[in-house]
C-alpha positions in Angstrom: 102.3 25.1 -122.9 98.6 26.2 -122.7 99.6 29.4 -121.3 102.2 29.8 -124.1 99.1 29.2 -126.7 97.1 31.9 -125.1 99.6 34.6 -125.1 100.2 34.3 -128.8 98.2 36.6 -130.8 95.0 35.4 -132.3 94.6 34.1 -136.2 92.4 35.6 -138.6 89.9 33.1 -138.0 86.3 34.0 -136.1 84.1 31.4 -134.6 80.5 31.7 -135.3 79.2 33.9 -132.5 82.1 35.3 -131.3 82.3 39.1 -130.7 85.1 40.9 -132.8 88.1 42.1 -131.2 89.3 45.4 -131.1 92.0 45.7 -133.5 94.8 48.6 -133.2 94.3 51.6 -135.2 96.1 51.9 -138.5 98.2 55.0 -139.3 96.2 57.2 -141.2 92.8 55.2 -141.0 89.5 56.5 -139.5 87.0 54.9 -137.3 83.9 53.4 -139.2 81.4 55.9 -139.0 78.2 55.0 -137.0 74.8 55.3 -138.4 72.5 58.1 -136.0 69.2 57.5 -135.4 68.4 61.1 -134.5 67.3 62.7 -138.2 69.6 65.9 -138.9 67.7 69.1 -138.1 67.6 71.5 -141.0 69.6 74.5 -141.1 67.4 77.7 -139.7 67.0 80.0 -143.2 68.3 83.4 -142.1 66.5 85.3 -144.7 63.4 83.9 -143.4 64.3 85.4 -139.5 65.9 88.8 -141.1 62.8 89.0 -143.3 60.5 89.0 -140.6 62.3 92.4 -139.0 63.6 94.1 -141.6 62.1 93.0 -145.0 59.1 95.1 -146.2 58.3 92.1 -148.6 59.0 88.7 -146.7 58.1 86.9 -150.1 59.9 88.5 -152.8 59.8 85.4 -155.2 56.1 85.5 -155.2 56.5 86.9 -158.7 56.5 84.5 -161.1 60.0 84.8 -162.8 59.2 81.6 -165.0 56.7 83.5 -167.0 59.2 86.5 -168.0 60.5 85.8 -171.3 62.7 88.7 -171.4 66.1 87.2 -170.2 67.5 90.7 -169.3 64.5 91.6 -167.4 64.2 88.2 -165.4 68.2 88.9 -164.6 67.3 92.2 -163.3 64.5 91.0 -161.2 66.9 88.3 -160.1 69.5 90.7 -158.8 67.0 93.0 -157.3 65.6 90.1 -155.2 69.1 89.2 -153.9 69.7 92.7 -152.9 66.9 92.7 -150.5 67.9 89.6 -149.2 71.1 90.4 -148.7 70.3 93.8 -147.3 67.8 92.4 -144.4 70.5 89.8 -143.6 73.0 92.4 -143.1 70.7 94.4 -141.0 70.0 91.5 -138.6 73.8 90.6 -138.2 74.5 94.5 -137.3 72.1 94.2 -134.3 75.2 93.6 -132.7 76.5 97.1 -133.0 73.6 98.8 -131.8 74.3 98.4 -127.7 72.0 101.6 -126.9 68.4 101.3 -125.8 65.8 103.3 -125.4 64.4 104.1 -122.1 60.8 105.1 -120.5 59.4 106.4 -117.8 58.7 103.5 -114.9 56.0 104.6 -112.3 56.2 102.3 -109.1 53.1 101.5 -107.0 49.8 103.7 -107.8 51.9 106.5 -109.6 50.9 107.3 -112.8 53.6 108.6 -115.6 51.4 111.0 -117.0 51.5 113.0 -113.5 55.3 113.5 -114.0 55.9 117.0 -114.6 58.8 118.6 -116.4 60.1 120.4 -113.0 60.2 116.8 -110.9 61.9 115.2 -114.2 64.6 118.0 -114.1 65.4 117.4 -110.8 66.2 113.6 -111.3 68.4 113.7 -114.6 71.9 114.9 -115.4 72.9 118.2 -116.4 73.1 117.5 -120.1 69.6 116.1 -120.3 68.2 119.2 -118.2 70.1 121.8 -120.6 67.6 120.4 -123.1 64.5 122.0 -121.6 64.2 125.4 -122.3 61.4 128.2 -123.3 62.0 130.9 -125.6 59.8 133.6 -124.6 58.5 135.7 -127.7 55.0 136.7 -127.1 55.4 139.4 -130.0 55.2 137.5 -132.9 53.4 134.2 -132.2 52.1 131.8 -133.0 55.2 129.8 -134.2 55.8 127.1 -136.3 59.1 125.1 -136.1 61.4 122.3 -137.6 64.4 120.4 -136.7 67.0 119.2 -139.3 67.3 115.4 -140.5 70.5 115.3 -137.8 68.5 116.8 -135.1 71.0 119.6 -134.4 69.3 122.8 -135.8 66.1 124.1 -135.2 63.9 126.7 -137.5 61.5 128.9 -136.0 58.9 131.3 -137.8 56.6 133.5 -136.4 53.3 134.5 -138.1 54.0 137.8 -137.9 57.5 138.1 -139.9 60.0 136.8 -137.6 62.1 134.1 -138.6 65.4 132.5 -136.8 68.0 129.5 -137.0 70.1 128.1 -134.3 71.9 125.3 -132.8 69.6 124.5 -129.7 72.2 122.4 -128.4 75.4 124.9 -128.4 72.5 128.3 -128.2 74.6 129.5 -131.3 72.5 131.7 -133.9 72.5 131.1 -137.2 70.7 133.9 -138.9 67.6 135.9 -137.8 65.1 137.9 -140.4 62.3 140.5 -139.5 60.1 139.9 -142.6 57.6 142.5 -141.7 55.2 140.0 -143.4 53.1 137.1 -142.5 54.8 133.5 -142.1 52.6 130.7 -142.4 55.0 128.0 -142.4 58.8 127.1 -142.3 60.6 124.0 -143.4 64.5 123.0 -143.6 65.3 121.7 -146.8 68.3 119.0 -147.5 70.8 120.1 -144.6 70.9 123.5 -142.4 72.4 125.7 -145.1 69.1 126.2 -146.9 65.5 126.8 -145.7 62.0 127.8 -147.4 59.6 130.0 -145.9 55.9 130.4 -146.9 55.1 133.9 -146.9 52.0 136.0 -147.3 51.7 135.5 -151.3 54.8 133.8 -152.7 57.2 131.0 -151.2 60.9 132.1 -150.5 64.2 130.0 -150.2 66.7 131.5 -148.0 70.5 130.4 -147.3 72.0 129.9 -143.7 73.2 133.6 -143.4 69.5 134.8 -144.3 70.3 136.0 -147.5 67.2 135.6 -150.1 68.4 132.9 -153.0 64.9 132.3 -154.4 61.3 133.4 -155.1 58.9 131.0 -156.1 56.6 132.7 -158.0 54.0 129.8 -158.8 53.8 128.5 -155.1 51.1 131.1 -154.0 49.3 131.5 -150.8 51.0 128.3 -149.1 49.7 127.0 -145.8 51.7 124.0 -145.3 55.4 123.0 -146.6 57.3 119.5 -146.8 60.5 118.4 -148.3 61.6 114.9 -149.7 65.3 114.4 -148.7 65.7 111.7 -151.3 64.1 113.1 -154.0 64.9 116.8 -153.7 61.4 117.8 -153.8 59.8 120.7 -152.1 56.0 120.3 -151.6 53.4 122.9 -151.2 49.8 123.3 -150.3 47.6 126.1 -149.7 44.5 128.0 -150.2 43.9 127.9 -154.3 43.8 124.1 -153.5 46.8 123.2 -155.8 50.1 120.6 -154.9 53.0 121.7 -156.1 56.5 119.7 -156.3 59.4 121.9 -156.9 63.0 120.1 -157.7 65.2 122.0 -155.1 68.4 120.8 -156.7 67.4 121.9 -160.7 64.9 124.4 -159.9 62.6 122.8 -162.3 58.8 122.7 -161.4 58.2 118.9 -161.4 54.5 118.8 -160.9 51.3 120.7 -159.8 48.1 119.3 -159.6 44.8 120.4 -158.7 42.7 118.8 -155.8 39.5 120.0 -156.9 38.7 120.0 -152.8 39.3 123.8 -152.1 41.9 125.1 -149.0 44.0 123.0 -147.7 45.8 123.2 -144.5 47.2 119.7 -143.4 49.6 118.2 -145.3 51.8 115.1 -144.0 54.5 112.8 -145.8 55.0 109.0 -146.0 58.8 108.7 -145.2 58.3 105.2 -146.4 57.2 105.4 -149.9 57.0 109.5 -150.5 53.5 109.6 -150.8 52.0 113.0 -149.6 48.6 112.9 -147.6 46.2 115.9 -147.6 43.3 116.5 -145.3 40.8 118.6 -146.6 37.8 120.6 -145.1 35.1 118.0 -146.1 36.7 115.8 -143.7 38.6 113.2 -146.8 42.2 112.3 -146.8 43.9 112.0 -150.1 47.3 110.7 -151.1 49.2 112.0 -154.1 52.4 111.4 -155.9 53.9 113.8 -158.8 53.3 111.3 -161.4 49.4 111.2 -161.1 47.1 113.8 -161.7 44.4 112.1 -159.5 44.8 111.0 -155.9 45.9 107.4 -155.4 43.8 107.0 -152.3 40.6 109.1 -151.4 39.2 108.0 -148.1 36.6 109.5 -146.1 38.1 110.1 -142.3 35.8 112.8 -140.5 32.3 114.3 -140.3 34.3 117.8 -140.2 37.4 119.5 -141.8 40.8 117.5 -141.3 43.0 119.7 -139.0 46.4 117.5 -138.7 47.6 114.6 -140.2 50.9 112.2 -139.1 52.6 109.3 -140.9 54.9 107.0 -138.9 58.4 106.1 -139.6 57.8 103.1 -141.3 54.6 103.9 -143.4 52.1 101.3 -141.4 50.0 103.8 -139.7 48.7 107.3 -140.0 47.0 109.4 -137.1 44.4 112.2 -138.3 42.5 114.8 -136.1 39.1 116.9 -137.5 36.8 119.8 -135.9 34.7 116.8 -135.2 36.5 116.4 -132.0 38.0 113.1 -132.7 41.6 111.7 -133.1 41.5 108.3 -135.3 44.7 106.1 -136.0 44.6 104.2 -139.3 46.3 101.4 -140.8 47.9 102.5 -144.2 48.0 98.9 -145.2 44.2 98.0 -145.1 42.8 101.7 -144.9 40.6 100.8 -142.1 40.3 102.8 -138.5 42.1 101.1 -135.8 41.2 103.3 -132.8 39.3 106.5 -132.0 40.2 109.1 -129.2 38.0 111.9 -128.4 39.5 115.2 -127.4 38.3 117.9 -125.6 39.0 120.7 -127.9 39.9 119.6 -131.6 43.4 118.7 -132.1 45.4 121.3 -134.1 48.8 119.4 -134.5 50.0 115.8 -134.4 53.4 114.2 -134.6 54.9 110.7 -134.5 58.5 110.1 -132.9 61.0 107.6 -134.4 60.0 105.1 -131.6 56.2 105.5 -132.5 55.5 108.0 -129.8 52.4 110.0 -130.6 52.5 113.6 -129.5 49.0 115.3 -129.8 48.4 119.3 -129.1 44.8 120.7 -128.6 44.4 124.2 -126.9 47.2 124.6 -124.2 47.3 120.9 -123.8 49.9 118.2 -125.2 49.7 114.6 -124.8 52.0 112.0 -125.5 50.3 108.6 -126.2 52.3 105.4 -126.1 51.9 102.2 -127.9 48.8 104.1 -129.5 49.0 102.1 -132.8 49.2 98.7 -131.0 45.9 98.7 -128.7 43.9 101.4 -127.4 45.1 103.2 -124.7 43.3 104.4 -121.7 45.5 107.0 -120.4 48.3 109.1 -121.8 51.8 108.3 -121.4 52.7 112.3 -120.4 50.8 115.4 -120.5 52.4 119.0 -120.5 50.5 122.2 -120.0 51.2 125.5 -121.8 49.3 128.1 -119.7 48.1 131.1 -121.2 48.9 130.2 -124.5 47.7 127.7 -127.6 49.9 125.0 -129.3 50.4 125.4 -132.8 53.2 123.1 -133.9 54.5 120.0 -132.3 57.8 118.1 -133.4 59.9 115.5 -132.2 63.6 116.0 -132.2 65.5 113.5 -134.3 67.5 111.2 -132.6 66.8 113.0 -128.8 64.2 112.1 -126.5 63.1 116.0 -127.3 59.7 117.3 -128.3 59.6 120.8 -129.5 56.7 123.2 -129.0 55.8 125.9 -131.4 52.6 128.3 -129.2 51.4 131.8 -129.3 54.1 133.0 -126.8 57.3 131.4 -128.4 58.8 128.0 -128.5 59.5 125.2 -125.8 61.5 122.1 -125.5 60.7 119.5 -123.2 61.9 115.5 -122.8 60.2 113.0 -123.6 61.7 109.6 -122.4 62.1 107.0 -124.8 61.0 109.2 -128.1 64.2 109.1 -129.9 66.2 106.7 -131.6 69.1 105.9 -129.6 71.7 104.4 -132.5 72.0 106.5 -135.5 73.5 105.9 -138.7 76.2 108.4 -139.7 75.9 107.5 -143.5 72.3 108.7 -142.8 72.3 111.4 -140.3 75.0 112.3 -138.2 74.2 114.6 -135.4 78.4 115.4 -134.6 79.0 116.1 -138.4 81.8 118.4 -139.3 81.7 120.7 -142.3 83.9 118.8 -144.2 81.4 115.7 -143.8 78.2 117.7 -144.4 80.1 118.7 -147.7 80.8 115.1 -148.6 77.4 114.0 -147.6 75.7 116.6 -149.5 77.5 115.4 -152.7 76.9 112.1 -152.1 72.8 112.7 -151.9 72.7 114.4 -154.7 74.4 111.6 -157.0 72.2 109.2 -155.0 69.1 111.5 -156.0 66.0 109.5 -156.6 63.5 110.3 -159.7 60.2 111.7 -159.2 58.6 108.3 -160.9 60.0 105.9 -158.2 57.1 107.8 -155.5 54.8 105.4 -155.3 52.5 103.4 -153.2 54.6 100.1 -153.0 57.9 101.4 -153.9 59.2 97.7 -154.6 56.9 97.1 -157.3 58.4 100.5 -158.9 61.2 98.3 -160.4 60.9 97.6 -164.3 57.3 95.9 -164.9 56.7 92.8 -166.7 57.2 93.5 -170.7 54.9 92.0 -173.1 56.5 89.6 -175.6 58.5 90.9 -178.5 57.1 90.8 -181.7 58.8 91.6 -185.0 57.5 94.7 -186.9 58.0 92.5 -190.1 54.9 90.4 -189.0 52.7 93.3 -188.7 49.5 94.1 -190.8 50.4 98.1 -190.8 52.4 98.7 -193.6 52.8 102.3 -192.1 54.9 100.3 -189.2 57.2 98.4 -191.2 60.7 99.6 -191.6 61.9 100.9 -194.9 65.1 99.7 -196.4 66.8 102.5 -198.0 68.2 101.8 -201.6 71.6 102.8 -203.0 71.1 105.1 -205.8 73.0 103.9 -209.1 75.4 105.8 -210.5 75.1 106.3 -214.7 77.7 104.4 -216.4 
């Protein structure tokens, strides 16, 4: 009998101190949740992680939106901040689609990278890379100025004695060739390879890809340097008279012309981040200009002698300058302080910064390329090159290619600088393999997305609508002239 009682299922009664028995799970019931002693870890803030790398302003909500009474303005600013936040998050997520990485020269043992010559590099690279090294001997029309298109496909060269030519440097196909029989001081591509500008002896001219003269800019007189703002369609020039001029190439209108009051200018560079133009003057000062201000936004003393060349990096953080005092200086544009100084045996005549932050310096027949020059002061250059029997006139890194173009007194040259170009390109920004149809479509889109000159500012993030003062009714104004008048109806005679 005792065995039979033990085999029966136990009743619902529980004795004091007895352990509860495991009951079978009911259909659809869930086991009781157990409390965890460990605190739940907070979710990582994706915006903070992405803003550290991609956002120019990690704290966009620092602007006190609560103090803004205008509801429309407050809503516009909230949408703008949200758009900036989404853009930085999407940029961080798209890193998975960028498989290519930049490669640099690596030395072993006692070797040094600046001792590697172009002949040695050409023997150890593939055929496509070795084809990027070439020399065009043009000793009768030099020295030469040069420029690459935004996608790095076409090249424009201009000799001081009037020789101008365009060609596709990858295939060797000639676009056009001109002998102007007139002094050519500078050349510059416009929005794409269909138009280019040439600063000649007196005026500045615009030509198409066939070499046909389209327009003569008679207000751009004695121009020494040209530059082009692709997002604003503005051609900028500065020269011997000391005036800086902004010409809209889409409408043909002269947007602004300001007198620098500092004499002739031979150094001009643009900040790719905000569109500010940087000028170097003969008294050693560097000024920053926008088309909406008649006075320079920033004026800083950089050298003890005339400024020879200026270059600004792609992010708009750092600036490199060189002067006749034999110094090359690195500046932080955010604080306007000098970071490092370098001495050149001969005053550097040209500077160029690549997409990956390599700094190229040309002085006399020598060319030096510096790596990480904006981070710490370097003891030795990354690479060097010698042009015997010639003087370097112009340096330009080719976009999206590990190539440095050199314009000198005997023609032009192209050398390979590993790690200088951006390996991943955005086809909506610049497509090196675009077709004719794609070029036409991108031209239309760029015209539709054209920015106004008023958007050029030192901090473009703050060029959004400013905080408007609180509205005040005109009826409460003491000035009677500002009160609106109510028209009365004329009464017709009965």
